[in-house]
VOZAPA-808735 format. One line per 5 residues: number of its first residue (from 1); their letters; for each residue x, y, z of C-alpha. Coordinates in Angstrom, 2 decimals, always signed. Example, Ala and Ser with C-alpha at 12.3 -4.5 7.8 and 13.67 -1.06 7.14 Angstrom:
<pts>
1) as) +12.30,-4.50,+7.80 | +13.67,-1.06,+7.14;
</pts>
This chain:
<pts>
1) xxxxx) -4.70,+25.28,+8.87 | -7.27,+22.82,+8.17 | -7.99,+24.64,+4.93 | -4.70,+22.94,+3.46 | -6.09,+19.55,+3.71;
6) xxxxx) -9.64,+20.51,+2.55 | -8.00,+22.01,-0.43 | -5.58,+18.96,-1.13 | -8.63,+16.73,-0.89 | -10.87,+18.56,-3.39;
11) xxxxx) -7.98,+18.90,-5.86 | -7.35,+15.16,-5.83 | -10.82,+14.23,-6.02 | -11.03,+16.25,-9.11 | -7.92,+14.53,-10.49;
16) xxxxx) -9.14,+11.07,-9.48 | -12.58,+11.12,-11.22 | -11.53,+13.31,-14.36 | -8.90,+11.11,-15.57 | -8.87,+7.44,-16.84;
21) xxxxx) -6.55,+5.23,-18.68 | -7.30,+3.56,-21.97 | -7.18,-0.11,-21.99 | -6.44,-2.55,-24.57 | -9.00,-4.99,-25.51;
26) xxxxx) -8.29,-8.72,-25.44 | -11.85,-10.24,-25.87 | -10.58,-13.05,-28.14 | -6.80,-13.27,-27.48 | -5.26,-14.42,-24.01;
31) xxxxx) -2.16,-12.30,-23.11 | +0.41,-14.02,-20.87 | +3.27,-13.14,-18.70 | +6.29,-15.25,-18.69 | +9.11,-14.64,-16.06;
36) xxxxx) +12.30,-16.34,-16.62 | +14.71,-17.67,-14.01 | +17.24,-14.90,-14.84 | +14.62,-12.43,-13.61 | +13.38,-11.22,-17.26;
41) xxxxx) +9.67,-10.89,-18.10 | +8.01,-11.09,-21.41 | +4.40,-10.30,-22.29 | +2.47,-11.47,-25.22 | +0.28,-14.26,-27.00;
46) xxxxx) +1.44,-17.78,-26.71 | +1.47,-19.04,-30.18 | +2.64,-22.71,-29.19 | +3.71,-24.75,-26.18 | +4.82,-28.16,-25.43;
51) xxxxx) +6.92,-29.85,-22.75 | +10.30,-28.45,-24.12 | +9.40,-24.79,-25.09 | +6.87,-21.87,-25.41 | +6.80,-19.53,-28.42;
56) xxxxx) +5.59,-16.33,-27.39 | +4.41,-13.57,-29.83 | +5.52,-10.22,-28.19 | +4.98,-6.68,-29.33 | +8.70,-5.60,-28.99;
61) xxxxx) +10.73,-8.68,-29.87 | +8.21,-10.48,-32.04 | +8.28,-14.36,-31.83 | +10.60,-15.63,-29.23 | +11.29,-19.27,-28.16;
66) xxxxx) +11.63,-19.87,-24.64 | +12.86,-23.07,-23.15 | +10.75,-24.60,-20.33 | +13.64,-25.19,-18.22 | +14.14,-21.66,-18.24;
71) xxxxx) +10.65,-20.50,-17.18 | +10.02,-19.63,-13.56 | +6.31,-18.89,-14.10 | +3.51,-18.28,-16.61 | +0.36,-16.37,-15.73;
76) xxxxx) -2.58,-15.00,-17.62 | -2.54,-11.40,-17.51 | -5.67,-9.52,-16.03 | -7.19,-7.30,-18.81 | -7.07,-4.31,-16.42;
81) xxxxx) -3.36,-4.55,-15.92 | -2.91,-3.87,-19.71 | -2.71,-0.12,-20.23 | -2.20,+0.60,-23.84 | +0.49,-1.98,-25.03;
86) xxxxx) +2.03,-2.10,-21.59 | +1.69,-4.45,-18.55 | +1.27,-2.60,-15.48 | +2.37,-4.49,-12.38 | +0.10,-4.84,-9.40;
91) xxxxx) +0.55,-2.54,-6.43 | +2.62,-4.56,-3.87 | +0.78,-2.63,-1.13 | -2.67,-1.56,-2.37 | -4.07,-1.70,+1.18;
96) xxxxx) -1.95,+1.25,+2.63 | -0.46,+4.57,+1.58 | +2.96,+5.22,+3.37 | +1.44,+3.69,+6.69 | -2.20,+4.55,+7.14;
101) xxxxx) -4.70,+2.04,+5.80 | -7.21,+2.47,+3.22 | -10.63,+0.69,+2.73 | -9.20,-2.08,+0.65 | -8.15,-5.46,+2.14;
106) xxxxx) -5.78,-8.21,+1.39 | -7.42,-11.30,-0.30 | -7.19,-14.67,+1.49 | -3.67,-16.13,+1.58 | -1.95,-12.68,+0.62;
111) xxxxx) +0.49,-11.01,+2.72 | +3.33,-8.52,+2.76 | +6.27,-7.52,+5.01 | +6.72,-3.69,+5.65 | +10.00,-2.18,+6.77;
116) xxxxx) +10.80,+1.49,+7.38 | +13.95,+2.78,+8.31 | +15.20,-0.65,+9.31 | +13.90,-0.54,+12.59 | +10.09,-0.65,+12.04;
121) xxxxx) +8.84,-3.96,+11.11 | +5.38,-5.38,+10.23 | +3.75,-8.66,+8.68 | +0.06,-8.47,+7.34 | -2.03,-11.36,+6.09;
126) xxxxx) -5.37,-11.94,+4.59 | -7.23,-14.12,+6.86 | -10.23,-14.22,+4.52 | -11.14,-11.67,+1.54 | -12.64,-9.32,+3.93;
131) xxxxx) -10.43,-9.73,+7.14 | -6.73,-9.27,+7.67 | -4.27,-9.28,+10.58 | -1.01,-7.73,+11.00 | +1.84,-7.80,+13.68;
136) xxxxx) +4.67,-5.48,+14.09 | +7.53,-4.44,+16.32 | +10.29,-1.81,+16.82 | +13.48,-3.97,+18.26 | +14.72,-1.28,+20.47;
141) xxxxx) +15.64,-4.08,+23.03 | +18.73,-4.32,+20.92 | +19.89,-0.93,+22.26 | +20.65,-1.82,+26.14 | +17.23,-3.31,+26.75;
146) xxxxx) +15.32,-0.07,+25.80 | +11.35,-0.26,+26.08 | +10.21,-2.06,+22.97 | +6.74,-1.39,+21.22 | +4.78,-4.44,+19.68;
151) xxxxx) +1.53,-4.45,+18.18 | -1.48,-6.18,+16.15 | -3.57,-4.73,+13.57 | -6.71,-6.37,+12.87 | -8.85,-5.07,+9.91;
156) xxxxx) -12.25,-5.45,+8.36 | -12.70,-4.33,+4.78 | -16.18,-4.10,+2.99 | -16.61,-3.26,-0.48 | -19.83,-1.27,-1.05;
161) xxxxx) -19.18,-0.72,-4.87 | -16.50,-3.16,-6.39 | -13.24,-1.29,-7.29 | -14.97,+2.18,-6.57 | -16.12,+2.57,-2.78;
166) xxxxx) -14.72,+0.51,+0.14 | -15.06,+0.95,+3.74 | -12.31,-0.31,+6.33 | -12.55,-0.57,+10.26 | -9.84,-1.69,+12.37;
171) xxxxx) -7.46,-0.99,+15.16 | -3.75,-0.94,+16.12 | -3.28,-2.38,+19.66 | +0.01,-2.30,+21.02 | +2.12,-2.44,+24.14;
176) xxxxx) +5.38,-1.46,+25.29 | +7.41,-4.06,+26.76 | +10.11,-2.79,+29.40 | +11.81,-4.83,+32.11 | +12.31,-1.71,+34.35;
181) xxxxx) +8.98,-0.18,+34.57 | +6.29,-2.67,+33.36 | +5.68,-0.78,+29.97 | +2.04,+0.34,+29.02 | -0.44,+0.06,+26.30;
186) xxxxx) -1.40,+2.14,+23.31 | -3.06,+2.05,+19.99 | -5.86,+3.61,+17.85 | -9.24,+2.66,+16.52 | -10.12,+3.75,+13.21;
191) xxxxx) -12.70,+3.75,+10.21 | -11.92,+4.87,+6.75 | -13.54,+5.41,+3.49 | -11.91,+4.95,+0.12 | -13.18,+6.19,-3.22;
196) xxxxx) -11.56,+4.78,-6.32 | -9.85,+1.80,-7.52 | -6.61,-0.03,-5.87 | -4.45,+2.06,-8.44 | -6.05,+5.49,-8.01;
201) xxxxx) -7.97,+6.49,-4.98 | -8.63,+8.99,-2.15 | -9.36,+7.95,+1.45 | -10.89,+10.01,+4.42 | -10.53,+8.28,+7.69;
206) xxxxx) -11.05,+8.94,+11.59 | -8.94,+7.50,+14.21 | -9.31,+7.65,+18.16 | -6.10,+7.06,+19.97 | -5.77,+5.64,+23.43;
211) xxxxx) -3.02,+5.23,+25.87 | -3.17,+2.75,+28.77 | -6.92,+2.30,+28.14 | -7.93,+5.96,+28.07 | -9.44,+6.85,+24.69;
216) xxxxx) -9.15,+10.36,+23.23 | -11.98,+12.67,+23.24 | -11.45,+13.98,+19.64 | -10.64,+11.78,+16.79 | -7.55,+12.60,+14.46;
221) xxxxx) -8.30,+13.05,+10.70 | -6.84,+11.30,+8.08 | -6.54,+11.89,+4.24 | -4.63,+9.47,+1.98 | -4.17,+9.73,-1.85;
226) xxxxx) -2.73,+7.23,-4.35 | -2.31,+7.77,-7.81 | -0.75,+5.53,-10.51 | +1.70,+7.39,-12.50 | +2.98,+4.71,-14.70;
231) xxxxx) +3.94,+1.14,-15.46 | +6.03,+0.83,-12.10 | +5.25,+4.26,-10.10 | +2.75,+5.92,-7.74 | +2.29,+9.19,-6.26;
236) xxxxx) +1.32,+9.10,-2.52 | +0.20,+11.53,-0.03 | -0.75,+10.84,+3.75 | -2.19,+13.69,+5.67 | -3.37,+14.20,+9.12;
241) xxxxx) -5.20,+16.69,+11.48 | -4.04,+15.68,+14.94 | -6.05,+17.33,+17.81 | -3.10,+18.30,+19.97 | -2.73,+21.68,+21.86;
246) xxxxx) -2.02,+23.42,+19.31 | -3.38,+21.42,+16.46 | -0.92,+19.76,+14.48 | -1.32,+19.26,+10.73 | +0.94,+16.54,+9.23;
251) xxxxx) +1.23,+16.74,+5.50 | +3.24,+14.27,+3.24 | +4.20,+13.88,-0.48 | +6.33,+11.09,-2.24 | +6.11,+8.09,-4.37;
256) xxxxx) +6.23,+4.33,-4.58 | +8.32,+2.41,-7.27 | +7.97,-1.19,-7.93 | +11.22,-3.18,-8.47 | +10.21,-6.51,-9.73;
261) xxxxx) +7.44,-7.19,-7.29 | +8.82,-5.11,-4.26 | +7.59,-1.71,-3.43 | +9.96,+1.12,-2.46 | +8.39,+3.89,-0.62;
266) xxxxx) +9.96,+7.44,-0.33 | +8.78,+10.76,+0.83 | +8.86,+13.71,+3.15 | +6.68,+14.39,+5.90 | +5.95,+18.06,+6.92;
271) xxxxx) +4.68,+19.03,+10.27 | +2.82,+22.26,+10.57 | +1.64,+23.93,+13.79 | +1.59,+27.31,+15.38 | +4.60,+26.63,+17.63;
276) xxxxx) +6.54,+25.24,+14.71 | +8.27,+28.23,+13.49 | +11.02,+26.68,+11.04 | +10.29,+24.64,+8.02 | +10.71,+20.75,+9.09;
281) xxxxx) +11.00,+17.98,+6.57 | +11.08,+14.39,+7.86 | +12.47,+11.87,+5.35 | +10.36,+8.66,+4.86 | +12.06,+5.28,+3.43;
286) xxxxx) +10.14,+2.14,+3.27 | +10.07,-1.31,+1.57 | +7.26,-3.56,+0.91 | +7.89,-7.29,+0.25 | +4.61,-9.25,-0.85;
291) xxxxx) +4.30,-13.03,-0.28 | +1.54,-15.59,-0.48 | -0.99,-16.46,-3.02 | -2.13,-13.77,-5.65 | -5.48,-14.33,-7.33;
</pts>
């Protein structure tokens, strides 16, 4: 069964490094994004500005006059975010696929809140440009005081070749809080290597799970794929080889859509094992809301 993930990895490595997007050149002209209080966004060259208004030259609408009182923010557009004549929004969760992390890290002051199927909740924030910390919980105590898992997720990210090759080392360390039986501990220690940019990459990771302090003898293998498909979209795939008896292969395919600055993740997880006779597809639906400073 491992051949499925091997073929998937080879296919996407080929796609990753054989395709590139043409970028417009803006060596002499600064391009700005203006977001108004009604939620609209305009991109273009600022021709004139004063305390009352801003005149913006856009590709689609020509010259437009925007009142200062209607402007929520003005920011200089990064050259790498311009693809052709369009502005491609930043990935609101570039450090993760559906759930598994990659080698990229949050920058200092950046953060996000992730929710999956309402019950899964996690907050993550960049402590420095290379160190981040997250915390999460599943509030099962709301259902008659059921055992409730809580966890923290420290992570160190090291860029070996900027925007091309990153490594990440981290852990998920958790506990089950239970009034009746005292609960227990669980988690995973992992390392991952990521090839590609924040918008298009492949990651290969190894993780050793542990329960109540006992570490697994054999690591799980993780392969993640992220490919930008357009101005507001990504293709995502997150896959595992889990050393159970029999071995479990978990495949997933789906996407991420950017709505304003919020990321909406959706997909299917497909378990494959010798004792799984029928086809099973488990839906995934998650939401990522970024917060904090953006550089």
